[in-house]
KOLKOL-429733 format. One record per residue: x, z, y of N, C-alpha, C, O in turn; residue in three letters. Coordinates in steps of 0.05 Angstrom, whole numbers, plus 32768, in hexadecimal, padded with zeros to 4 digits. Atoms other than C-alpha are relative to their C-alpha. Layout:
# KOLKOL-429733
XZYXZYXZYXZYala
...
END
This chain:
# KOLKOL-429733
7FF9801480148A7F865F893D7FFC7FE4800C7FE97FDF801Cmet
8003801C7FF78A8A8615894B7FF77FEF7FE97FFF7FF27FD2ser
800B801380148A6585DE892780137FE97FFB801E7FDE800Eleu
7FEF801780088A8E85AA89017FED7FE87FFC7FE47FE37FE6asp
8013801680028A63856E8911800A7FE97FEE7FF97FDC7FE2tyr
7FF6801580118A91853E88ED7FFB80067FE37FF47FF57FD3arg
80067FF8801C8A88856688AD7FE37FFD7FFA7FDC7FF37FE4phe
801D800480048A3C856688B67FF97FE37FFD7FEA7FDB7FECile
8005801D80018A3B851B88C480097FF47FE57FFD7FE27FDBglu
7FF6800A80198A65850F88867FED80067FE97FE87FF57FD8gln
80147FFA80148A328533885B7FE77FF180037FDB7FE77FF0gln
8019800E7FFB89F68513887C80037FE27FFA7FEF7FD57FF5leu
7FFC801C80068A1584CF88707FF87FF97FE37FF37FE27FDDser
80088004801B8A0484D888267FE280067FFC7FD880057FE5glu
801D7FFB800189BB84E988367FF17FE780057FFC7FD3800Eser
801080177FFA898184BA883D7FE68009800D7FE480208015asn
80197FF97FF2893A84B8885A7FF080157FF27FDF80227FFEala
80117FED800F891D84E48823801080187FF68003802C7FEDthr
7FF07FEA800B89578511880E80178007801380247FF5801Fhis
7FE87FF67FF2898B853C88328013800B7FEC800C801C7FDCval
7FEC7FF8801389CB8545880B8016800F800F802380058020tyr
7FEB7FEF7FF589FA857E881D801180097FE8800880197FD7leu
7FF07FF880168A34858587ED800F801A8004801D80247FF2trp
7FF47FE67FFB8A4D85C4880F7FF0800D80177FEA7FFF802Blys
800F7FF27FEB8A2885F8883880118017800B802080237FFCthr
7FF47FE87FF38A41862D88697FEB800B80137FD480028013asp
80137FF37FEE8A218658889F7FF57FEC80147FDE7FF0801Eleu
800A80147FED8A1B861B88CC7FEA7FEE7FF47FDC7FE08002asp
80158011800D89EE85F988987FE4800C80027FD17FFF7FFDser
801A7FF37FFE89B7862C88A47FEF7FF380177FFA7FEC802Cglu
8011800B7FEC897B861288CA7FE67FF57FF47FE07FFA7FDDgly
8019800C8008893985ED88C680047FE27FFB800E7FD3800Dthr
7FFE801C8007893885AA88A27FE57FF480007FD27FFE7FF3tyr
801A800C7FFD88FF857C88B380007FE37FF680137FD47FF8ala
8004801C800888E3853B88977FE77FF6800F7FD28003800Ecys
8016800C7FF188B6850E88C17FF97FE57FF3800A7FD57FEDglu
800B801A800A888A84D588A87FED7FF680157FDA8003801Dval
8010800C7FEA886D84A788DD7FF47FE67FF680007FD77FE7ser
800E80198005883B846E88D880007FF080197FFA7FFA802Fthr
7FFE80117FE88843843389077FE57FF8800B7FE27FF38023thr
801A800A7FF787FA842089097FF0801680107FE680108026glu
800F7FEB7FF387DA8463891C80128013801080088025801Eser
7FED7FEF7FF28819848389397FFD801D7FF88002802F8009phe
80037FE5800A880B84C0890E801B80097FF480277FFB7FE4thr
7FE87FF4800A884684ED88FE7FFA801A7FF17FEE802C7FFCthr
80027FE880108847852088C6801C800C7FFD802E7FFE7FF5ile
7FE67FF28000887F855388C97FFF80187FED7FEC80287FEEarg
7FFD7FE98012889585848893801B800D8005802F7FFF8007val
7FE77FF17FFB88C985BA889F800580147FEB7FF280217FE0glu
7FF87FEA801388EF85E888708019800E800B802B80018016arg
7FE97FF17FF7891F861F8882801480047FEA800D80097FD3gln
7FEB7FFA801389628626886080118017800B801B80168021met
7FF07FE97FF88985866A8863801A80007FF0801A7FFA7FD8lys
7FE57FFE800C89CF867388548009801D8003800880288019val
7FF77FE57FFE89E986B88843801B80037FF380247FF37FE3tyr
7FE67FFA800B8A2C86D788337FFF801D7FF57FFA80308005val
80007FE6800C8A3087128802801A800F8007802F80028009leu
7FE77FF17FFA8A62874A8812801280007FE7800980017FD0pro
7FEC800080158AA2874887E9800A801C7FF9801880207FE5gln
7FF87FE580058AAC879387EC7FE780127FFD7FD2800B8007thr
80167FED80048A8087CE87D77FFA80108019800A8011802Casn
80067FED7FEB8A5D87FE8805801480168000801E801F7FEBleu
7FEE7FEA7FFE8A8A8834881F7FF38017800F7FE380128022gln
80097FE87FF28A79887B88348018800D800D802980177FFEile
7FE87FF67FF28AAA889188697FFB801D80087FE58027800Aasp
7FFF7FE47FF78ABC88D8887E7FF880147FEA7FF6802C7FF0asn
80087FED80148AA888F6883B801980117FF8802F80077FF8lys
7FEC7FED80078AD0893388257FFE80077FE37FE880047FD7gln
80017FF8801C8AE2894D87E17FED80187FFC7FDF801A7FE8phe
80137FEA80028ABC898D87EE7FF78009801C800480038030gln
800C7FF67FE78A9089AD88247FFA801D7FFD7FF480277FE7tyr
800A7FE57FFF8A8189F388387FE3800180087FDA7FF08017asn
801D7FFE7FF88A398A0A883E7FFE8003801E800E8012802Aval
800580017FE38A1E89FE888480147FEE800F80137FEC8028glu
7FEF80147FF38A5589CB88927FEF7FE880087FDA7FE27FFCasp
800C80197FFA8A41898B88B480087FEB7FEC80207FE77FE6tyr
7FFB801880108A3B895088847FFE7FE980147FE87FE3801Dval
7FFF80167FEC8A50891688B0800B7FE77FF180247FE47FEFasn
7FF9801780118A5188D588877FF97FE6800E7FE67FE5801Eleu
8006801B7FF68A53888B889A80007FED7FE980147FEA7FDBthr
8002801580148A3B8854886C80097FE6800D7FFE7FDE8022cys
7FF580197FF58A62881388777FFD7FEA7FEC80047FED7FD5ile
8004801780128A4F87D0885A80187FEE800080297FF08011ser
7FED801580008A7B879788467FF77FEA80137FDF7FEA801Bgly
800780167FED8A7D875988737FED7FED7FF27FF17FE47FDBala
80158011800C8A3F872E88677FF27FF180167FF77FF6802Eser
8011800E7FED8A0F86FE88887FE57FFA7FF17FE57FEE7FDCser
80027FEF7FE889DC8712889D800A801D7FFA801380237FE3pro
7FF77FE4800389EE875C88A87FEE800E7FEB7FD680087FEAala
800F7FF1801389D9878B88717FEE8015800E7FF680208023leu
80117FEA7FF6899F87BB887D800780197FF18005801A7FD8asn
7FF77FE7800C89B7880288707FEB801580017FDC80178015leu
80137FE98001898D883E885B800D80177FF2801980147FDDthr
7FF77FE7800D89A08886884C7FE9800E7FF27FD3800E7FFCtrp
80137FF0800F897C88AF8818800C801C7FFB8023801E7FF3phe
7FF87FE58005897F88FB88127FEE800C7FEB7FD6800F7FF0val
80117FF680168967891687CF7FE87FED7FFB7FD27FF77FF8asn
801480158006894188D587C37FEB7FFC80157FD77FED8011asn
801280067FE9891D88D7880680107FF2801580287FF78018arg
7FF2800E7FEB892E88A9883F8007801480167FF78025801Eglu
7FF67FED7FEC895788CE88737FEF7FFF80197FE57FEA8021ala
800F7FFE7FE7893388E688B180107FF4801780297FF28016tyr
7FF3800D7FE9894288C588F380148012800E802980088017ser
7FED7FEE7FF389638903890F801980057FF0802C80117FFAhis
7FE87FFD80118994890288D580127FE7800280287FE77FF7glu
7FF2801A800089AB88BB88E4800F7FFC801A800780058030leu
7FF080097FE989E0889F891380027FE27FFE800E7FD77FEBval
8000801D800189D68855892380187FF6800F801D7FFC8027asn
7FE9800D7FF48A15882D89317FFB7FE380047FEC7FD77FF4tyr
8004801C7FFC8A1787E7894D800D7FF07FEA80227FF77FDFpro
7FF5801180158A2287AF891B80187FF1800B80187FE78022thr
7FE7800E7FF78A688791891F7FFF7FE37FF77FFA7FDE7FDFgln
8000801C80078A6C87468921801D7FF58001802E7FFF800Fser
7FE5800C80028AA8871989117FFE7FE280067FE97FD68003phe
8001801D7FF98ABC86D289267FF77FEE7FEA7FED7FD87FEFpro
8009801180168AAD86B788E07FE380027FFB7FD97FF67FE7asp
801D7FFE80038A6486C988E87FF780167FEE7FDF80187FE8gly
80077FE980128A65870788BB7FFC801980108005801C8027leu
80077FE77FF38A4C874C88CC800680187FEE800480167FD6tyr
7FFD7FE7800E8A5C879488B97FEE8014800C7FEE80188024val
80137FEC7FF68A2687C988BE8009801C7FFA801880207FE6ala
7FF97FE480048A2F881488C57FE7801180067FD8800B8018arg
80167FED7FFB89FD884E88C1800A801B7FF9801480207FE3leu
7FF77FE580048A0E889788C97FEB80137FF67FD3800E7FFAgly
80127FEB800A89EF88D588A8800D801A8007802480207FFFleu
7FF57FE67FF689F9891A88C87FEB80167FFC7FD480128004val
80127FE9800389DA895D88B4801080187FF7802880167FEFphe
7FF37FE7800A89EB89A688A37FFC80017FE27FE67FFC7FD8his
80027FFD801D89FA89B188597FF5801B7FF98003802B7FECala
800D7FE7800689CA89EB88547FF580017FE47FF17FEB7FD8ser
800A7FFC801C89AF8A0788127FE67FF07FFB7FE17FE87FE4arg
801A800D8004896B89E7881D80037FE37FF97FF07FD77FEEglu
7FFC801C8007898989A2881380067FFD7FE280057FE67FD8tyr
7FF78002801C899D89B287CB7FE980057FED7FDA80197FEFphe
80147FFE8015897089A8878F800F80077FE6801E7FF67FDCval
7FF17FF68017898A89D18754801E7FFE8004802D7FF77FF2lys
7FE37FFF7FFA89CD89D58776800C7FE5800680247FE38008gly
7FF5801B7FFC89D4898A87827FF27FF280187FD97FF3801Aval
800A80117FEA89CC896087C180077FE37FFB801F7FDD7FF8leu
7FFB801C800689C4891687B37FFD7FEF801A7FE87FEF8027gln
800180127FE989D588E587EB80057FE37FF680157FDF7FE4leu
7FFD801C800889CF889A87E47FFE7FEE80187FEB7FF08029lys
800280157FEC89DE886188137FF97FE67FF280067FDD7FDFcys
8009801A800C89B88821880280027FEA80157FFF7FEF802Dser
7FFD80177FEE89C487DD881F7FF17FE87FF37FF17FE57FDBala
800E8018800A899B879D881980067FE9801280077FEB802Aala
7FFD80197FF189AA8756882D7FE57FF280007FDC7FE97FEBleu
801B800A7FFD8968873C884780007FE78011800B7FE68027ile
800480187FF1895786F6885E7FE48000800C7FD180077FFFleu
801980017FF2892086EC88917FF87FE3800580067FD48011thr
800B801B7FFC88F486AE88917FE8800280127FD880158010tyr
801780007FEE88C2869D88C77FF27FE57FFE7FFE7FD08000gln
8011801880018888866C88C07FEA800580147FE1801B8018tyr
80157FFD7FEB8854865F88F57FEB7FEA7FFF7FF17FD37FF6glu
801580137FFC8813863C89027FF78003801D7FF6801A8028ala
80067FFF7FE487FE862A89497FE77FF080067FE07FDD7FF8ser
801680107FF487C28611897080047FFF801E800C8013802Bglu
800080037FE387C085F689B67FE47FFE800A7FD37FF08000leu
801980027FF18785860189E480077FF0801980147FFA802Bleu
7FF980127FEB878A85C68A137FEA7FFE80157FD37FFB800Dile
801480007FEB876785C78A567FF17FE580017FFD7FD07FFFala
801080187FFE872D85968A5D7FF47FFD801C7FFC800C802Egly
800C80057FE68703857C8A977FE4800B80007FD480057FEFval
801B7FF47FFE86C685A38AAD7FEC7FED800B7FF27FDD801Dser
801580117FF5868585818AB87FF5800A801A7FE87FFC8029ser
80087FF47FE7867885B18AF18018800E800C801D80268006asn
7FE67FF57FF686B885BC8B187FFC80178012800F80268017lys
80047FE97FEE869885EE8B477FFB801A7FF27FFB802F7FFEser
80067FE980108689861E8B0F801780067FEE801B7FF97FDAasn
7FE97FFA801086C7863F8AF47FF980087FE3800A80047FD1asn
80077FF9801B86A186588AB87FFD7FE87FED7FFB7FEC7FD5asn
800280188010869B86118AA0801A7FF37FF9801B7FDF7FEBasn
7FE5800A800886E686048A9D800480067FE37FFE801C7FDAval
7FFE7FFC801D86F685FB8A54801A7FF87FF580297FE98001his
7FEA80088010872C85F48A217FF67FF37FE77FE17FFB7FDCphe
8006800B801A872A85C889E4801780067FED802E80087FF6ser
7FED7FF78013874F85DA89A4800D7FE87FF27FFF7FD57FEBser
7FF28015800E878485AE89838014800C7FED8024801E7FF4lys
7FED7FF6801487AB85BB8943801B7FF38003801C7FDB8007asn
7FE5800B7FFD87F685B28946800C7FF87FE5801C7FE57FE5leu
7FF28004801A880985B388FC7FEF7FEE7FEE7FD87FF47FE8phe
800E8012801287F7857A88CE800680067FE37FF580017FD1leu
7FF87FFC801C881C858F888F800C801C7FFD802480207FFElys
7FF67FE58003882185DB8885800D80047FE580067FF77FD1pro
7FF47FF88019884E85F988507FF280187FF47FE180248001glu
800E7FEB800D8839862D881E8003801B800D7FF2802C800Carg
7FFB7FE77FF28858866588477FF38001801C7FF180168028glu
800B80017FE58837864E88887FE5800E80017FD480097FF0thr
801A7FF37FFD87FE867B889F7FEB7FEC80087FF17FD68012pro
801780117FFA87B9865D88A97FF0800D80167FE980248015val
80117FF77FEA8791866388EA7FE47FF57FFB7FE07FDD7FF8ile
801C800880048746866288E27FEF800D80177FF780208024arg
80137FF47FEE870A866F890E80027FF4801C80117FE18021gly
8000800A7FE586FD866489577FED7FE980047FDD7FE27FF1gly
801180177FFA86D9862A897880107FEA800E80277FEE8016gln
7FF280187FF686EB85E5899280058002801E80197FF88028ala
7FFD7FFF7FE386E085F589DC7FFA801C800A7FEA802B7FFEarg
80047FE57FF586E486348A067FFC7FFE801E80067FED802Ctyr
80047FFD7FE386CC86488A4B8007801D8007800A802E7FF6ser
7FF97FE57FF786DC86858A757FEA80137FF67FD2800E7FF9val
80127FEC800B86BC86C28A547FFA7FFD7FE37FEF800F7FD6gly
80058004801C86B886A48A0F801280127FEF802980187FF7asp
7FF17FF0801386D086CE89D480117FEE7FEE80067FDD7FE0leu
7FEF800E8012870C86B189B1800780137FE9801280297FEDleu
7FFB7FF08018871186CC896A800B7FEE7FEA7FFD7FDE7FDEtyr
7FF380108015874386AD893A800D80137FEC801480297FF2lys
7FF57FF08016875D86C688F880187FF27FF480177FDA7FEEasn
7FE8800A800D87A386BC88DC8003800D7FE5800180267FE3cys
7FFF7FF5801B87AC86C4889180187FF47FF280227FDE7FF8ser
7FEA8009801187E486BE885E7FF980057FE37FEB80197FDDser
80047FFD801C87E286B58813801180167FF4800D801E7FDDser
7FEE7FEB800A881986E9880C7FF9801B800B7FF2801D8023ser
80057FE57FF78810873488108019800D800B801880238016asn
7FE67FF57FF7885A873E8821800A7FF1801880217FE88018glu
7FF9800F7FE8885A871E88657FF5800F80187FE0801C8017val
80097FF47FE78855873888AC7FF57FEA801280037FD68017leu
800D80147FEF8825871288D98001800A801D7FFD80218023leu
7FFF7FFA7FE3882C870F89257FF27FE9800F7FF57FD28008gln
800C80147FEE880486EB895C80107FFE8019801A80128023trp
7FF380057FE6882386CC899A7FED7FEE80117FE07FDC8006tyr
800E80117FED880186AF89D880157FF78014802080078023ile
7FEC800C7FEE882E868089FF801B800E7FFD802780168011asn
7FE67FF58007886C869C89DC8003801E8004801880297FFFglu
7FFF7FE27FFE885B86E589EC7FF0800D7FEA7FD980057FE5glu
800D7FF38016884A871389B37FE8800F800A7FE9801D801Egln
801A7FF47FF88802872C89B68001801E7FFA800B80267FE5val
80017FE3800587F8877789BD7FE880077FEF7FD77FF77FEAasn
80147FF7801387CB87A089907FE37FFE800C7FD07FFD7FFCasp
801B80017FF48791879C89C27FF17FE87FF77FD87FE97FF4thr
800D801980078783875489AE7FFF7FFC7FE17FF47FE87FD8tyr
7FFE8004801D878F875E89637FEA800D7FF07FE180237FF8leu
80147FF58013875E876A892A800E80017FE580147FED7FD9val
7FF27FFD8019877F878788ED7FED80077FE97FD980147FEDarg
80117FFB80188761878888A78007801B7FF4801D80267FF9arg
7FFB7FE7800D875A87C7887F80137FFD7FE880177FE77FDFgly
7FED80018016878B87D988487FF47FF67FE680027FEB7FD6glu
800D80088018875887CB88127FF77FE380017FEE7FD87FEClys
8008801C7FFD874A8785882C80157FEF7FF1802D7FF17FF4asp
7FEF801180108765875087FC800F7FEC801080247FE18008ala
7FF580157FF08775872088348016800C8013801180218020cys
7FEB7FF87FED87B78727885B7FFA7FF0801980037FDA801Casn
800A800E7FE887988715889E800680118019800A80298018cys
7FFD7FF37FE687A2872488E77FF07FF080147FF57FD88019leu
8012800E7FED876C8713891A800A8002801C801880148024gly
7FFA80017FE3877486FF89637FE57FFE800E7FD67FEC8009leu
801A7FFF7FF487398712898F80038008801D800D801E8024arg
80017FF97FE38731871089DB7FED7FED800E7FE77FD78003phe
801280117FF0870386F38A1080117FEF801380247FF88020his
7FF180137FEF871C86B68A357FFB8008801D7FE5800C8026met
80017FF97FE4872C86C78A7D800A7FE9801280167FD68008gln
7FF880157FEE8739869D8ABB801E7FFA7FFF80267FE38002gln
7FE380048001878486A88AB580087FEE7FE9801D7FE17FEBgln
7FF980118017878386848A727FFC7FE3800780067FD17FF9his
8006801C7FF9876B86458A9580117FF68018800E7FE08021phe
7FEF80087FEA879F86448ACC801A7FF37FF7802C7FEE8007gln
7FE8800E800B87D386248A9E7FF57FE87FF07FDF7FE87FE7ile
80098018800E87D085DF8A7E7FF780047FE47FE47FF77FDApro
80077FFC801C87CD85F98A378006801D7FF88017802A8004glu
7FFD7FE5800A87C7863A8A1180087FFD7FE27FF97FF27FD2leu
7FF58002801B87F2863F89D27FFB801A7FF18004802F7FF9lys
80047FEA801287DB866D899A80117FFC7FE8800F7FE77FDBleu
7FED80048016880F867989657FFF80197FEE8001802F7FF7arg
7FFF7FEB8014880C86A28925801A7FFD7FF080207FE87FE5cys
7FE78000800E884F86B589077FFF80107FE67FF580277FE7met
7FFE7FF2801A885A86C888BE801D80057FFA802D7FF37FF9ala
7FE57FF98003889A86EE88B28004800B7FE37FF7801F7FDBile
7FFA7FF8801B88B686F4886B801C800C7FFF802E8002800Ctyr
7FE67FF4800588EE8722885580067FFE7FE27FF680087FD2his
7FF98003801C891287118814801B800D7FFB802F80078008arg
7FE77FF180078946874087F680107FF07FEC80067FE87FD7thr
7FEE801080118981871B87D8801180127FEF8016800C7FD7ile
7FEF7FEE800F89AD875687C27FFD801C80097FF680218021ala
80017FE37FFA89AD87A287BF801B800D7FF9802780067FE5asp
7FE87FF1800589E887D187C37FFB801D80047FEB80258016phe
80047FE37FFE89EC881C87B9801A800F7FFD802B80077FEDhis
7FE97FEE80038A20885287C27FF4801D80017FE980258015his
800B7FE580028A0D889887AA801580158003802C80117FFBglu
7FEE7FE97FFC8A2D88DA87BC7FF180197FF87FDC80208003leu
800C7FE780088A1D891B8798801280178009802A80178005lys
7FF27FE87FF78A30895D87B77FF480187FF07FDD801E7FF3ile
80097FEA80128A2C89978786800B801B800A8021801C8016glu
7FF67FE57FF98A3289E287928012800A7FEA800980107FD4thr
7FED7FF780148A7189F6876E8003801E80008005802B7FEBglu
80007FE37FFC8A748A3D878A7FEB800680147FE17FF48021thr
80147FF97FEC8A448A6387B680067FF6801C7FF57FF2802Dpro
7FF980077FE58A6B8A4C87F3800C7FE3800280127FDA8018glu
7FF2801A80008A888A0887DE7FEF7FEA7FF37FE17FF07FDFthr
800F8016800A8A6889C487D280137FEA7FF880257FE38007leu
7FEE8014800B8A8A898E87A77FF27FE580017FDB7FE27FFBlys
800B801B7FFD8A80894387B3800A7FED7FEB80217FEE7FE3ala
7FFA801580128A7D890987817FF17FE780087FDB7FE98014gln
800D80187FF68A6D88C0878E7FFF7FEB7FEA800F7FEC7FD7ser
8002801780128A58888087697FF57FE8800F7FE77FEC8023ser
800880197FF38A4A8837877B7FF07FEF7FED7FF67FEE7FD5val
8010801280108A16880687637FF77FE980117FF57FEC8029asp
800A80177FF289FF87C087767FF07FEE7FEE7FF57FEE7FD6lys
80108013801089CC878D875F7FF87FE980117FF87FEA802Aser
800680197FF289B8874687707FE77FF57FF57FE07FF87FDEphe
8018800F80088978871E876E80057FE3800480047FD8801Aasp
7FF9801C7FFE898B86D7875E7FE77FEE80037FE97FD68009asn
801880107FFD894286C187617FF28006801A7FDA7FFF801Dasn
800D7FF87FE7893586DA87A77FFA7FE880127FE87FE98022ala
800480177FEF893B869587C77FF07FEA7FF27FF67FE47FDBile
80108016800A8908865F87BD80007FE980147FF57FEC802Aarg
800180187FEF8914861B87DA80098003801C80097FF0802Cgly
END
């Protein structure tokens, strides 16, 4: 996709220092919008950022391809669920008799992309139509699709190298801690704990928490995701949605000018759900009959700000 900068400039021409006015949005409008307030005396800058997501709902219903009017017992059921074009791509899920399909029953196909920025998703389902699949003579298959927006918020700390009072003793090399964010948003995770200065061998223990229970927390050190060895996870009964970072400072951590610790909070918000059901009934001892139905629903309150 190419950006129409003249169109963007035309819209921004109606904005001011406190408000951004967009009279039309498209996929190019998606991004992070930031506001900065600076003071000339102390040279302090406060920055606030908000993410704007743009989505496109599919104009066509889910389709189940390769379905037949009837099946013979022990035939292969080989179906493909196909979404309508959307942005982002729909997440597809197969259900067999109200249980999520097993991985060995699924065939994953690559998502198809188009020049207009839209995507079509496909997911296959393959199994033998044996008697054990039928409950009271009926096999219920359902393909579900969800349009999900992903938001990422982060909090970071920099450990900046200082000057040792005893340069001959590596154990006295230290880091001092500095906060990067002045104005966190409500979705931004909070980093607590630790100490102001670190030396080789010191234990670094920080805790990242979120006010939401429906968020995935991840730690990064210098842009690399931290493995489980350094993580401290809370129990399921713990009321706090927290993720700890715990490791001993080593010499390698002091061989770079700064050490960046970053906690990422990932939110998934469902905008719309789509369903296509297929019922296969035993009509005779050797023949199975297929019927289908389509359903869809939307959540107009899924987006906040």
